Every structure is written in structure tokens, then in C-alpha cells.
Backbone bond lengths (Angstrom), bond angles and torsions (degrees), N, CA, C in turn:
res aa  C-N    CA-C-N  psi(-1)  N-CA   C-N-CA  omega(-1)  CA-C   N-CA-C  phi
1 X - - - 1.455 - - 1.517 111.80 -
2 X 1.334 117.62 -17.87 1.462 119.49 176.71 1.522 110.05 -61.14
3 X 1.343 117.25 -34.48 1.455 120.91 178.41 1.520 110.44 -60.14
4 X 1.300 117.33 -42.90 1.460 121.29 -178.50 1.514 110.64 -64.74
5 X 1.328 117.87 -38.62 1.456 120.27 -179.78 1.519 111.96 -67.79
6 X 1.326 117.70 -27.06 1.452 120.44 -179.34 1.526 112.67 -81.06
7 X 1.325 117.72 -17.72 1.458 120.47 -177.16 1.524 110.73 -74.00
8 X 1.354 117.55 145.57 1.461 119.79 175.29 1.530 111.12 -70.58
9 X 1.307 115.17 176.06 1.462 119.66 -179.51 1.524 110.77 -62.40
10 X 1.335 118.18 136.52 1.466 120.46 -179.36 1.520 111.84 -61.54
11 X 1.320 115.11 152.00 1.465 122.60 175.89 1.524 108.05 -81.08
12 X 1.318 116.46 127.47 1.465 119.80 -175.89 1.524 111.33 -80.30
13 X 1.336 117.30 -12.87 1.454 120.17 -178.17 1.529 110.44 -93.50
14 X 1.312 116.06 143.93 1.459 120.53 175.95 1.524 109.05 -74.14
15 X 1.337 118.33 121.72 1.467 119.38 -176.99 1.528 111.30 -76.48
16 X 1.316 115.06 154.79 1.458 120.55 175.48 1.528 110.58 -73.13
17 X 1.347 116.13 -39.01 1.460 122.14 177.79 1.531 107.18 -113.52
18 X 1.317 116.31 115.35 1.461 121.79 -174.04 1.517 110.41 -110.80
19 X 1.311 117.17 127.63 1.454 122.09 173.18 1.516 110.33 -93.81
20 X 1.324 116.82 131.99 1.468 122.42 -178.88 1.523 108.09 -123.31
21 X 1.326 116.65 123.12 1.470 120.53 -179.70 1.512 109.18 -151.43
22 X 1.323 114.84 158.26 1.456 119.47 176.71 1.520 110.05 -89.03
23 X 1.323 116.60 157.69 1.462 121.60 171.53 1.520 107.42 -146.35
24 X 1.298 115.87 159.89 1.460 120.88 -173.78 1.521 110.85 -98.12
25 X 1.327 116.65 119.45 1.459 121.07 168.10 1.526 109.38 -73.69
26 X 1.337 115.46 -36.16 1.465 122.76 174.14 1.508 106.42 -143.23
27 X 1.325 116.35 115.49 1.458 121.60 -170.44 1.526 111.49 -54.53
28 X 1.320 115.16 125.25 1.454 120.84 177.59 1.508 114.20 81.45
29 X 1.342 118.15 -2.93 1.471 119.56 -176.91 1.526 111.65 -126.06
30 X 1.328 117.09 -65.74 1.457 121.35 -174.77 1.521 110.00 -111.61
31 X 1.322 116.40 126.08 1.457 121.52 -179.86 1.522 109.59 -124.68
32 X 1.318 114.63 141.47 1.446 121.04 175.45 1.517 110.21 -118.87
33 X 1.329 115.52 -170.38 1.461 121.51 179.76 1.524 108.80 -124.81
34 X 1.319 116.09 131.48 1.455 121.21 176.06 1.522 108.74 -109.29
35 X 1.326 115.10 135.11 1.464 122.42 178.78 1.522 107.61 -113.21
36 X 1.334 115.87 126.79 1.462 121.51 -173.63 1.515 109.90 -127.66
37 X 1.344 115.90 138.10 1.451 120.37 170.92 1.520 109.53 -78.07
38 X 1.318 117.36 111.16 1.461 121.25 -173.23 1.529 111.38 -64.88
39 X 1.316 117.03 -39.97 1.464 120.05 -176.03 1.512 112.53 -70.83
40 X 1.332 117.35 -28.59 1.474 120.41 -179.79 1.522 112.42 -105.01
41 X 1.353 117.15 -9.79 1.474 122.50 -179.07 1.526 111.41 57.26
42 X 1.311 117.34 39.44 1.462 121.79 178.81 1.520 109.34 -126.18
43 X 1.351 117.07 147.46 1.470 119.76 178.18 1.524 110.80 -68.96
44 X 1.322 114.30 143.62 1.458 120.83 178.74 1.520 110.69 -103.21
45 X 1.336 115.66 -43.51 1.463 119.00 -179.61 1.526 108.53 -163.79
46 X 1.331 114.62 161.26 1.463 122.28 175.33 1.519 108.21 -124.60
47 X 1.327 116.52 126.27 1.460 121.73 179.01 1.521 108.86 -106.42
48 X 1.336 118.18 144.09 1.472 120.72 -171.98 1.520 115.02 -75.28
49 X 1.340 117.93 -6.37 1.467 118.90 -178.65 1.524 108.92 -151.51
50 X 1.353 115.45 -172.93 1.459 120.96 -179.55 1.530 111.70 -114.96
51 X 1.324 116.00 24.40 1.458 119.73 -175.81 1.527 111.08 -68.73
52 X 1.338 115.48 139.47 1.462 120.80 -179.87 1.528 110.55 -59.62
53 X 1.314 115.98 -42.96 1.465 119.66 -175.72 1.521 111.33 -63.94
54 X 1.327 117.52 -38.04 1.461 119.63 -177.39 1.533 110.64 -69.29
55 X 1.355 116.56 -45.33 1.460 119.58 179.74 1.525 110.16 -65.52
56 X 1.340 117.42 -40.78 1.464 120.89 179.30 1.528 110.98 -63.77
57 X 1.335 116.91 -39.56 1.468 120.46 179.45 1.527 110.68 -65.61
58 X 1.330 116.39 -38.53 1.471 119.08 178.89 1.533 109.56 -62.50
59 X 1.308 117.03 -44.51 1.463 120.18 179.83 1.527 111.44 -64.10
60 X 1.331 116.48 -35.98 1.462 120.08 177.73 1.516 111.10 -65.94
61 X 1.339 115.90 -39.88 1.465 120.97 -178.50 1.518 112.54 -75.86
62 X 1.341 117.54 -14.60 1.468 120.68 -178.11 1.524 108.65 -126.92
63 X 1.310 118.55 75.64 1.474 120.92 -179.83 1.529 111.08 -67.40
64 X 1.291 115.49 158.21 1.462 120.43 178.58 1.513 113.92 115.47
65 X 1.348 118.14 -7.27 1.466 120.60 177.80 1.523 109.05 -74.56
66 X 1.316 117.29 119.96 1.461 122.21 -178.84 1.527 112.99 -100.28
67 X 1.326 116.07 -29.76 1.469 120.64 -178.24 1.520 108.20 -133.32
68 X 1.332 116.79 131.87 1.466 121.88 175.92 1.519 107.47 -111.97
69 X 1.311 115.14 117.59 1.469 121.47 179.63 1.522 107.81 -101.10
70 X 1.323 117.31 119.67 1.462 120.50 -172.14 1.517 110.73 -150.57
71 X 1.352 115.38 174.52 1.454 119.73 170.14 1.527 108.36 -83.30
72 X 1.323 117.10 -166.78 1.463 119.34 -176.28 1.532 112.90 -92.91
73 X 1.315 116.04 26.00 1.463 121.01 177.89 1.523 110.56 -64.19
74 X 1.315 116.12 127.37 1.462 120.55 178.82 1.527 111.17 -66.79
75 X 1.351 116.09 -30.31 1.468 119.60 -178.80 1.523 111.11 -66.33
76 X 1.341 116.77 -47.37 1.465 119.32 179.69 1.533 111.41 -68.76
77 X 1.330 117.04 -31.57 1.463 119.43 176.28 1.523 110.77 -63.01
78 X 1.330 116.42 -44.06 1.470 120.71 179.67 1.520 110.79 -67.21
79 X 1.340 117.07 -40.04 1.466 120.61 178.98 1.516 110.55 -62.28
80 X 1.341 117.24 -39.84 1.452 120.62 178.77 1.512 112.05 -65.84
81 X 1.337 117.22 -39.88 1.465 119.91 179.47 1.538 111.83 -66.14
82 X 1.340 115.99 -32.69 1.462 119.58 -179.32 1.522 111.98 -80.33
83 X 1.340 116.77 -42.95 1.461 120.07 -173.68 1.504 114.78 -89.32
84 X 1.321 118.30 -28.03 1.463 121.77 179.98 1.525 108.32 -140.73
85 X 1.312 117.95 72.27 1.469 121.52 -171.77 1.529 113.74 -62.84
86 X 1.321 118.50 -22.14 1.467 120.44 -178.76 1.525 112.67 -91.55
87 X 1.323 117.99 -5.36 1.471 120.91 -176.89 1.529 110.50 -74.63
88 X 1.320 114.60 147.75 1.461 121.68 175.98 1.530 108.60 -90.34
89 X 1.325 117.00 134.36 1.462 121.54 179.92 1.524 109.68 -98.90
90 X 1.313 116.27 131.20 1.470 121.63 177.06 1.522 108.85 -130.23
91 X 1.342 115.31 152.27 1.471 120.52 176.33 1.521 108.56 -79.07
92 X 1.321 116.35 139.73 1.460 118.34 179.93 1.521 110.35 -74.12
93 X 1.320 116.21 155.28 1.461 122.25 -172.15 1.528 111.47 -63.89
94 X 1.319 117.66 -36.28 1.475 120.01 -176.84 1.529 110.22 -61.47
95 X 1.351 116.99 -44.82 1.460 119.17 -178.29 1.528 111.67 -71.46
96 X 1.349 117.38 -34.17 1.467 119.20 175.37 1.524 109.62 -61.79
97 X 1.332 116.48 -44.78 1.463 120.88 -179.98 1.526 110.85 -65.06
98 X 1.325 117.00 -41.12 1.467 121.31 179.47 1.528 110.17 -61.60
99 X 1.319 117.57 -43.96 1.461 120.84 179.33 1.521 111.33 -65.22
100 X 1.335 116.31 -38.59 1.463 120.26 178.50 1.524 110.59 -63.00
101 X 1.337 117.05 -46.53 1.470 120.74 -179.31 1.522 110.57 -61.93
102 X 1.320 117.36 -40.85 1.467 120.60 178.85 1.529 110.72 -63.56
103 X 1.339 117.58 -37.98 1.467 120.46 178.83 1.528 110.60 -67.99
104 X 1.336 117.21 -41.14 1.460 120.45 177.81 1.522 110.44 -64.16
105 X 1.328 117.02 -44.13 1.461 120.92 -179.77 1.536 110.84 -61.14
106 X 1.315 117.27 -41.22 1.463 121.09 178.93 1.524 110.61 -61.83
107 X 1.326 116.63 -40.85 1.468 120.80 179.64 1.524 110.79 -67.13
108 X 1.333 117.04 -42.10 1.475 120.58 179.38 1.523 110.10 -62.70
109 X 1.328 117.46 -41.00 1.466 121.03 179.22 1.525 110.35 -60.36
110 X 1.332 117.02 -39.74 1.467 120.61 -179.18 1.520 111.76 -64.10
111 X 1.346 118.06 -26.29 1.460 121.80 -176.13 1.529 111.78 -116.93
112 X 1.325 117.39 24.12 1.461 120.15 -174.50 1.532 112.12 -64.03
113 X 1.343 117.83 -24.49 1.463 120.06 179.49 1.524 112.17 -66.55
114 X 1.331 117.95 -18.29 1.460 121.73 -177.46 1.527 112.34 -98.70
115 X 1.332 117.70 9.69 1.459 119.75 -175.30 1.518 113.36 -80.58
116 X 1.340 118.24 -22.99 1.455 119.82 -174.98 1.522 109.98 -69.86
117 X 1.313 116.01 127.26 1.458 122.42 -179.93 1.519 109.06 -137.93
118 X 1.346 118.96 163.56 1.460 120.57 175.86 1.517 111.18 -58.24
119 X 1.322 115.73 151.81 1.465 120.24 -177.06 1.511 111.72 -64.74
120 X 1.301 117.69 -41.20 1.454 121.56 -178.53 1.521 109.43 -113.99
121 X 1.330 117.02 141.79 1.463 119.53 179.63 1.516 113.45 -78.41
122 X 1.339 117.80 1.79 1.448 121.73 -177.47 1.516 111.77 -68.81
123 X 1.336 117.11 -177.66 1.469 120.64 -176.82 1.517 111.64 -64.05
124 X 1.311 116.34 137.97 1.462 122.72 177.81 1.517 108.85 -90.52
125 X 1.337 115.49 132.59 1.455 118.82 178.77 1.515 109.26 -77.15
126 X 1.319 118.43 106.23 1.472 119.60 -177.56 1.519 111.11 -71.47
127 X 1.320 114.99 152.72 1.456 119.76 175.73 1.523 109.32 -71.47
128 X 1.334 118.36 137.62 1.463 120.08 179.03 1.519 111.44 -57.67
129 X 1.320 115.46 141.04 1.463 119.74 -177.24 1.513 111.78 -62.04
130 X 1.360 117.45 -31.75 1.465 119.12 -178.67 1.532 111.30 -67.78
131 X 1.361 117.11 -29.21 1.459 119.26 176.67 1.518 110.79 -69.20
132 X 1.329 116.27 -40.84 1.463 120.16 177.27 1.521 110.00 -62.90
133 X 1.326 116.68 -44.01 1.465 120.90 179.67 1.514 110.70 -61.37
134 X 1.334 116.32 -39.51 1.453 120.37 179.86 1.524 110.80 -64.81
135 X 1.336 116.00 -40.74 1.463 119.36 178.40 1.512 110.94 -65.20
136 X 1.335 116.81 -40.13 1.467 120.23 179.40 1.516 111.14 -64.29
137 X 1.344 117.12 -38.06 1.458 119.26 179.59 1.517 111.30 -67.93
138 X 1.331 116.21 -31.58 1.472 118.37 178.35 1.516 110.90 -68.92
139 X 1.347 116.89 -24.52 1.457 119.17 179.11 1.519 112.18 -67.47
140 X 1.333 116.35 -17.94 1.459 119.41 -177.32 1.516 112.84 -80.29
141 X 1.332 118.36 -5.53 1.448 119.86 176.19 1.509 114.66 131.70
142 X 1.345 118.88 -1.77 1.447 120.78 179.92 1.524 109.84 -85.78
143 X 1.330 118.66 134.26 1.461 120.28 178.74 1.515 110.73 -69.07
144 X 1.326 115.58 146.54 1.451 121.34 178.84 1.523 109.09 -70.95
145 X 1.354 115.34 131.80 1.456 119.92 -175.11 1.526 112.78 -95.14
146 X 1.318 118.58 -22.38 1.451 120.61 -178.87 1.518 109.30 -147.40
147 X 1.320 115.78 167.49 1.451 120.75 -177.87 1.515 110.42 121.01
148 X 1.334 115.09 166.06 1.467 118.67 -176.16 1.518 112.36 -62.93
149 X 1.343 116.97 -42.35 1.463 119.56 -178.06 1.528 111.34 -66.55
150 X 1.336 116.16 -48.07 1.464 118.69 -177.37 1.525 111.04 -66.05
151 X 1.336 117.13 -38.33 1.468 119.43 178.71 1.523 110.77 -63.25
152 X 1.344 115.89 -40.14 1.463 118.91 -179.70 1.522 110.74 -67.64
153 X 1.348 117.13 -41.35 1.462 120.15 179.08 1.519 111.21 -62.83
154 X 1.332 117.41 -44.65 1.468 120.15 -179.01 1.521 110.89 -64.85
155 X 1.324 115.91 -38.93 1.469 118.99 179.57 1.524 110.94 -65.49
156 X 1.347 116.28 -44.77 1.458 119.33 179.63 1.527 111.14 -64.72
157 X 1.339 115.47 -39.53 1.459 118.79 -174.95 1.523 111.64 -71.31
158 X 1.331 116.39 -54.11 1.462 119.92 -171.77 1.518 112.16 -84.11
159 X 1.331 115.94 -53.38 1.460 119.53 -171.26 1.507 113.31 -79.83
160 X 1.317 118.11 -21.05 1.460 119.69 -173.49 1.524 112.76 -113.16
161 X 1.325 116.58 -71.06 1.462 119.54 -171.15 1.522 111.27 -63.27
162 X 1.336 118.17 -52.98 1.471 119.59 -175.89 1.521 111.82 -70.50
163 X 1.326 117.42 -27.34 1.467 118.89 175.43 1.523 110.39 -64.98
164 X 1.329 116.94 -40.92 1.468 120.09 179.01 1.524 111.33 -74.10
165 X 1.332 116.42 -32.53 1.464 118.53 175.02 1.526 110.60 -62.47
166 X 1.328 116.25 -39.49 1.461 120.24 178.57 1.526 111.44 -64.11
167 X 1.341 117.38 -25.41 1.471 120.65 178.16 1.526 111.59 -81.58
168 X 1.331 116.81 -6.18 1.461 120.32 176.77 1.513 114.49 95.46
169 X 1.345 118.48 10.65 1.461 120.40 179.23 1.528 110.76 -79.11
170 X 1.331 116.36 151.41 1.453 121.38 177.31 1.522 111.29 -86.54
171 X 1.329 114.78 175.23 1.458 119.48 -176.45 1.523 112.31 -64.52
172 X 1.314 117.53 -42.19 1.463 120.08 -177.75 1.530 111.66 -64.44
173 X 1.367 119.86 -48.27 1.470 119.04 176.69 1.531 112.93 -61.35
174 X 1.336 117.12 -35.17 1.463 119.35 178.46 1.535 110.28 -65.44
175 X 1.316 116.20 -41.92 1.469 119.83 179.33 1.519 110.81 -61.80
176 X 1.355 116.72 -41.95 1.460 119.38 178.89 1.519 111.47 -65.81
177 X 1.326 117.35 -42.01 1.455 120.41 -176.58 1.524 111.58 -68.27
178 X 1.331 117.64 -39.09 1.462 120.94 -176.59 1.527 112.95 -90.68
179 X 1.342 117.06 -10.37 1.458 119.33 -178.06 1.509 113.04 71.36
180 X 1.339 116.69 30.99 1.461 121.32 -179.37 1.525 109.75 -109.98
181 X 1.326 115.45 157.09 1.454 119.71 173.07 1.529 109.28 -67.36
182 X 1.327 116.70 147.55 1.455 119.82 -174.82 1.525 112.12 -66.01
183 X 1.352 117.06 -32.55 1.467 117.94 179.11 1.525 111.52 -68.61
184 X 1.351 117.22 -29.54 1.470 119.69 175.53 1.520 109.97 -68.81
185 X 1.324 116.05 -43.52 1.469 120.06 177.84 1.525 109.73 -61.28
186 X 1.337 117.73 -38.69 1.457 121.17 -179.57 1.531 110.67 -64.37
187 X 1.327 117.15 -41.89 1.465 119.14 179.38 1.523 111.33 -63.70
188 X 1.341 116.46 -40.87 1.464 119.91 177.52 1.526 110.99 -63.69
189 X 1.322 115.37 -39.82 1.459 119.21 -177.13 1.525 111.77 -67.55
190 X 1.328 116.15 -34.96 1.458 119.77 -176.97 1.525 112.58 -83.59
191 X 1.325 117.80 -13.35 1.460 120.77 179.66 1.527 109.62 -90.97
192 X 1.318 116.45 129.83 1.465 119.75 179.90 1.518 111.63 -69.87
193 X 1.318 116.95 -36.13 1.462 121.44 179.46 1.518 109.00 -134.32
194 X 1.338 115.11 163.34 1.460 120.01 178.34 1.520 111.24 -67.46
195 X 1.349 117.89 -27.61 1.454 120.87 -178.25 1.521 111.94 -61.81
196 X 1.346 116.45 -29.69 1.459 118.96 178.35 1.526 111.40 -63.91
197 X 1.328 115.82 -31.76 1.455 119.91 179.70 1.522 111.65 -81.65
198 X 1.326 116.52 -28.12 1.458 120.55 -176.40 1.514 112.87 -80.26
199 X 1.333 118.13 -15.46 1.461 120.67 170.89 1.513 106.03 -82.32
200 X 1.336 115.78 93.14 1.455 121.45 -168.00 1.509 113.11 -75.94
201 X 1.309 114.07 -177.07 1.462 120.37 -176.43 1.517 111.97 -70.26
202 X 1.373 117.38 -17.29 1.460 118.70 179.22 1.533 112.22 -84.87
203 X 1.361 116.52 -19.60 1.458 119.09 -171.51 1.512 110.54 -79.19
204 X 1.306 114.90 141.43 1.453 120.17 177.37 1.508 113.89 77.18
205 X 1.324 117.41 3.81 1.452 119.87 -178.92 1.522 108.99 -122.41
206 X 1.298 115.80 148.12 1.462 119.60 175.86 1.525 108.68 -77.72
207 X 1.319 115.13 151.12 1.455 121.34 -179.45 1.513 109.08 -132.29
208 X 1.328 115.96 150.47 1.457 120.58 176.98 1.514 110.67 -63.41
209 X 1.342 115.76 -18.38 1.461 120.90 -177.96 1.529 112.52 -87.66
210 X 1.334 118.23 -13.18 1.469 121.48 -172.89 1.532 113.81 -52.90
211 X 1.342 119.76 -46.29 1.473 118.31 -178.13 1.532 113.62 -64.29
212 X 1.336 116.63 -17.26 1.459 120.33 -174.91 1.527 112.65 -105.68
213 X 1.327 117.11 -1.72 1.458 119.28 -179.04 1.524 113.33 -64.73
214 X 1.336 119.81 -38.46 1.472 117.82 176.35 1.527 112.66 -56.91
215 X 1.335 116.42 -39.53 1.472 118.59 178.05 1.523 110.53 -67.90
216 X 1.342 116.68 -40.86 1.465 119.81 176.77 1.523 110.96 -58.90
217 X 1.330 116.14 -44.18 1.469 119.67 180.00 1.525 110.73 -63.32
218 X 1.327 116.20 -40.25 1.465 119.75 179.26 1.531 110.68 -62.54
219 X 1.340 116.47 -46.40 1.466 119.94 -178.93 1.519 110.93 -66.50
220 X 1.344 116.60 -34.18 1.465 119.60 179.14 1.530 110.01 -65.41
221 X 1.319 116.73 -43.37 1.465 119.56 179.33 1.525 111.03 -66.24
222 X 1.339 117.15 -23.50 1.461 120.75 177.59 1.517 112.44 -82.84
223 X 1.350 116.18 -5.98 1.457 119.61 175.97 1.507 115.76 104.82
224 X 1.335 118.82 -0.08 1.466 120.83 178.27 1.521 108.56 -86.19
225 X 1.333 117.17 111.88 1.468 121.40 -175.29 1.526 112.52 -123.52
226 X 1.328 118.51 10.66 1.461 122.31 -178.92 1.527 108.97 -89.09
227 X 1.333 116.78 117.14 1.459 121.47 -174.59 1.527 111.78 -58.97
228 X 1.318 116.38 -42.93 1.469 119.38 -178.20 1.524 110.85 -62.32
229 X 1.334 116.57 -42.80 1.463 120.07 179.62 1.527 110.88 -64.91
230 X 1.326 116.77 -41.99 1.463 120.22 178.98 1.521 111.26 -64.33
231 X 1.318 116.40 -39.99 1.465 120.16 178.56 1.530 110.53 -61.51
232 X 1.340 117.21 -43.57 1.462 120.19 178.82 1.529 110.81 -61.64
233 X 1.331 116.87 -40.36 1.459 119.84 -179.77 1.525 110.91 -67.17
234 X 1.338 116.97 -39.77 1.465 119.53 178.61 1.522 111.52 -66.40
235 X 1.315 115.56 -38.43 1.471 118.69 -180.00 1.516 110.65 -63.53
236 X 1.340 116.98 -35.96 1.466 119.75 176.30 1.528 111.30 -65.40
237 X 1.331 116.46 -22.25 1.468 120.87 -179.49 1.516 112.46 -98.42
238 X 1.333 116.74 13.47 1.448 120.34 173.30 1.511 115.95 97.46
239 X 1.325 118.44 6.78 1.475 120.47 179.89 1.524 109.32 -62.66
240 X 1.349 118.53 122.83 1.464 120.56 -175.04 1.529 114.05 -92.76
241 X 1.336 117.26 -6.20 1.458 119.97 -174.16 1.516 113.31 -84.25
242 X 1.349 114.36 -175.47 1.451 121.08 -178.86 1.514 112.52 -92.27
243 X 1.311 114.91 169.47 1.471 121.00 -178.49 1.523 111.63 -69.69
244 X 1.339 118.01 -29.88 1.467 120.65 -176.46 1.532 111.53 -62.39
245 X 1.341 117.51 -35.68 1.471 120.55 179.36 1.529 109.93 -64.05
246 X 1.336 115.76 -42.48 1.464 119.95 178.75 1.524 110.36 -66.07
247 X 1.317 117.34 -41.20 1.467 120.57 179.97 1.525 111.48 -60.67
248 X 1.341 116.12 -42.41 1.463 119.03 -179.25 1.526 111.13 -64.89
249 X 1.319 116.22 -40.53 1.470 118.32 -179.28 1.526 110.81 -70.91
250 X 1.325 117.15 -38.04 1.464 120.38 176.44 1.528 110.22 -63.48
251 X 1.335 116.34 -36.37 1.464 119.07 176.96 1.520 111.09 -64.08
252 X 1.316 117.21 -37.02 1.469 120.15 176.01 1.518 110.47 -64.40
253 X 1.325 116.25 -42.26 1.462 119.41 176.24 1.523 111.01 -61.41
254 X 1.319 115.90 -41.60 1.458 120.04 -177.72 1.532 111.21 -67.02
255 X 1.331 117.14 -37.50 1.458 119.90 179.02 1.525 111.30 -70.73
256 X 1.318 115.81 -36.73 1.456 119.60 -178.76 1.522 111.90 -78.19
257 X 1.340 116.32 -30.05 1.469 121.11 -176.06 1.518 108.79 -128.54
258 X 1.334 117.67 66.04 1.470 120.11 -175.46 1.522 111.43 -67.04
259 X 1.330 114.98 147.77 1.460 121.10 175.79 1.521 109.25 -92.35
260 X 1.329 115.77 151.02 1.454 120.28 179.93 1.518 111.72 -69.90
261 X 1.323 116.77 -36.06 1.455 120.86 -175.16 1.520 109.55 -100.16
262 X 1.350 118.46 133.90 1.464 120.63 177.56 1.521 109.99 -69.36
263 X 1.333 117.58 152.00 1.468 119.74 179.39 1.523 111.12 -66.08
264 X 1.287 114.98 146.18 1.452 120.42 179.49 1.520 110.38 -75.21
265 X 1.316 115.33 143.12 1.460 119.87 177.97 1.524 109.35 -63.56
266 X 1.313 115.40 136.87 1.460 119.61 -178.92 1.521 110.12 -63.23
267 X 1.333 118.18 140.76 1.466 119.54 176.66 1.517 110.30 -65.13
268 X 1.322 115.38 150.94 1.457 119.82 -178.63 1.530 110.39 -74.61
269 X 1.325 114.92 160.54 1.466 120.51 176.95 1.527 109.99 -59.98
270 X 1.324 116.01 -38.79 1.470 120.06 -179.57 1.526 110.98 -63.60
271 X 1.349 116.77 -42.06 1.461 120.28 179.33 1.526 110.90 -62.25
272 X 1.333 116.46 -49.09 1.459 120.25 -177.01 1.526 110.81 -64.12
273 X 1.324 116.44 -40.13 1.468 119.42 177.36 1.520 110.66 -60.95
274 X 1.336 115.93 -41.21 1.459 119.72 178.47 1.520 112.59 -64.18
275 X 1.341 117.23 -40.94 1.474 120.26 179.09 1.530 110.93 -63.12
276 X 1.333 116.53 -38.45 1.458 120.66 -176.22 1.532 112.34 -74.54
277 X 1.315 117.68 -31.29 1.466 120.55 -173.37 1.520 113.06 -102.18
278 X 1.322 117.75 -12.27 1.459 119.93 -178.99 1.533 110.38 -78.96
279 X 1.329 115.43 152.75 1.461 119.75 174.81 1.530 108.45 -60.64
280 X 1.341 119.25 129.85 1.471 120.84 -177.34 1.521 114.02 -54.37
281 X 1.339 117.12 -30.83 1.463 119.95 -179.68 1.520 112.38 -68.17
282 X 1.339 117.76 -14.73 1.459 120.89 -178.32 1.526 112.57 -99.91
283 X 1.325 117.31 7.00 1.463 121.69 175.39 1.525 109.05 -92.12
284 X 1.351 117.17 134.62 1.455 118.43 174.53 1.533 108.94 -79.64
285 X 1.331 116.13 177.11 1.464 119.98 -174.00 1.525 111.80 -61.09
286 X 1.350 117.29 -41.19 1.460 120.56 -178.86 1.520 111.04 -66.34
287 X 1.322 117.24 -43.56 1.464 120.57 179.09 1.526 111.18 -65.12
288 X 1.311 116.55 -39.20 1.461 120.27 178.62 1.523 111.35 -63.42
289 X 1.351 116.03 -39.63 1.463 118.97 179.62 1.522 111.20 -70.19
290 X 1.340 116.93 -40.42 1.463 119.93 178.79 1.526 110.48 -64.76
291 X 1.323 117.79 -38.50 1.466 120.46 177.01 1.513 110.49 -64.05
292 X 1.322 117.39 -42.07 1.457 121.24 178.44 1.521 110.89 -63.33
293 X 1.334 116.39 -40.58 1.475 121.19 179.01 1.521 111.06 -63.57
């Protein structure tokens, strides 16, 4: 009843365009019907329930309604046909907007994997072509000579695992002391040199990705480093493999050619939906740029 006390005095005239909607006298329990003059934005009457007969009787007693603005309630539609058969029914703007936002949100969810973009729209520093070429040559079977992975492998192999083996320790004590998994310690122990470990499982073997690596290298040098985006581009060019193969190779590129700046967190579905459905004049400069990106 507090809602009723807050409403202004009802309009005594029957409006040409009538808004019909439900409201709660007690949330989740008792609902009534509010009638509003759309052109004047003032309440016309309050009905104690949502019964078809009551709304239809009100319309019969108040002729002159030409347009009924309502939600998609079947009850109000039937009441309008009975009480004002000549009136035109239209969907109210709030429900049209709500349905539009839900449709946009559903579409954004379907494409959420493509939302991640660079933090700044400025020029991307491409990886030097000679670095890409060097990585490609290592795929042919040459062990990696430098980099975080190779340095860590050489350190574990020479300075750690084999040093402790020379002291007479077993694999299990070495794993505990170094904090490594026992199977990693076993591989180091069985390898005579670190180079044996650095010739990975991809080297010396053909891959379904091999015919498409030149294109991957080209796109990487151009600044495209998103695995999902690269996979979509390869699929358009006939790549028959799965996304996981592309992700693994992109991860190798990323480890060999790390970027100084961490990738920006992908915007949320809610944020993107808001950017798409909000009036452009209400977007700040950052939101406008992210929407454009």
C-alpha cells in the first residue's frame, strides 16, 4: 500500500493511450493492476487484482481507449479484446528493451571466446621474423640452446639431478630434495645430456599443423597472438585438426617469444552487453574504445 500512497492523484479523464501493468501489493503474494495514461505519464486507476473480468469491465465503463500498451500477458490481452475490442495493442517499451538486451547477451555468450583483445589499441610490437625462423628450425630436431625452458632443463639436469646422483642419492630422495615429480627426475637421470631432453616430442615428427605454420608465423609477427583467433583463421583455410594442437604450438611461440606486457583480462559478458545496448553518448572514452576493439 506504500506504492499507492506515493502515486499522484489519478487522472479523471479516460486516456487515448492506456498502459496496463501489474504491481505487487505484497511481493510474491498479492498483485493488482495499475492503469496509466501513457501520454501524460499519470496513473488513471488501481485495480485490486489481475482478473480478466475486472480489467475488461473497467475498459467497458471507460470508452475512448484507442491504444493499449501492455506486456505479453495473455490475461491483459484477453481483457483488452473484451473491454475495448477496437483498441490497438502494442508492446510496452520496457519489455521490448528487456527482450533486446537478453538477445544481445545470448549472442555475446555464444562468442565470449573471442572477447579477449590487447589492452591498448596502439601498435603491437611484432616478434622479429628471425626469432620465428629460429623457432621453426628448432622444430626440425635441433635442441633449444637458450630460453627459460632450456635454461631450467639444463640447470635441473647438470647442476641438480646428476650432481645428487653422483653423491649416491636415489631418485625418490632427489625428487623430495628438489621438489620435482619423480618421473621428471627419472627422465633426467636416464638422459646422458640435457640436449636429449630438449629434443621434444614435436621434433623430428610430422604434424597436421606443419602446412599451416608459415601462416601462423606470419600472423604472429603481425601481432596476432590469440590461439582461438588463430585457430578460427586456420580453419577458414582448410586446417582439419583440432584447436588443442594450435593452442600447444601457440604456447611454444609464447614461451619462446614472451611479451613484456601481460594480456588484458577479457571483458565480462555483462560489460560487453552494456556497451552494445547503452546509448553511445553515455559511454566514456575507454568504454567506447573497448567497444570499437
